[in-house]
N, C-alpha and C positions, 0 to 999 in steps of 0.2 A: 566897479571897484573889485578887482580880482582878489584882494586881501580877504574878503569875506569867504570866498570859496576855499582859500588856503586855511583860514581859521577853522572853518567847518571840518576840513580834513584833519587838521591838528587835533581838534577836540575828539573826533572819531578815533584816531590813532591812539591818543592818550588814554581814552576810556577803555579801549581794547587792551592796551598794554597793562593798565592798572588792574583790570579784571583778571587777566592771565597771570599776573604776579600775585594775586590775592591781596592787593592793596585795599585799604579801607576807604581812604579819601585822598584825592589829589589836592595838595596845597598850592603847588606851583608847577608850571610847565616851562622848561628851559629850552630855548631854541638858539641855534647859530644861524645868523642871516648874513650872507655875503653882500658886499657893496654892489656887485653886479647881478644879484639874484632877481632884480626887478621888483622887489618887495619894499614898500614904504613902512618902516617899523611903527611909526605912530598910527598909521591906518590899520596895521595888523593888530596892534594893541586894542584899538577901538572895536574892530571886527571880532576879536577874540572874546571880549566881554559880551557882545551880542550873541555869538555862537555858543557860549557856555550856558546861556539862560535855559532853564528847564532841562538841564543835563546833569549827570553825576559830577561834572566839573564846575558847576555853578559856584562862583566865589573864588575859584583858583586864580592865582596870579600868573601872568605871562612875563617871563624873564628873557630878554633878548640880548644875546652877545653879538655885537656888530663885528663882522669879520672883514678886515680891509683887503684890498686887492694886493696879491703878492704874485710876482713873476720870477722866473729863473732867467738870469741874464747869461747868454751864451759866451759873451766876451769876458765878463768878470768871473764867470763860473760860480755865481752866488745867487741866492734868493734875495730879492729886493721887494720891499713894500712900497706901493705907489700911493700917492695922495689923490690922484685923479685917474680917470680911465684911459689916459694916454699911455699906451703900451710900449714905453721906452724905459730903459734903465735910468733911474734918477741919478746914478753916479757917472756913467760913461756915455749915456745917450743912445746906446745901441737898441734897435727895435727888439722887443722881447715878446714873441708870440706865445711862449709857454706859460700859461696860467698855472699857478700853484694853489692859490686860494682866492676866494671872492665870489664864487657862484653858489655857495652853500645855502641850503634851507634844510636844516636838520633838527629833529627833536633829539636832544642829548640827555636830559635828566627829567625825571618826575619826582618831585618832593611829595611824600605821602604822610598821612597821619594814620598810624596803625591802630589807634585807639577808637577810631570812628567805626560805625557799623559798616560791614562789607557791602560792596556793590552787588546787585542782583542781576 
């Protein structure tokens, strides 16, 4: 389950970022996860809870924004959101090799409690 190694990396990064920002306690970690990222969100949530144990992030929530696949259609000259990984424009059927979104795995926000004791 590669989600555990991803969760461990997210916890490490979030702890580092919180410490650098002088944050007291992380309440929630927000991630953007693309449909083509290869990450199973439910497995990542479970792995995150395991990865947070005995760390400064223990008890933090993981908030995942699911990012759909989006492509740029060269014929329509427009961005199109796909429902499946079939890389064709859903409007005109043209093959659309130019991915715009869908492969993300990004830490976007840390929600913190500034009233808690600071990390050491």
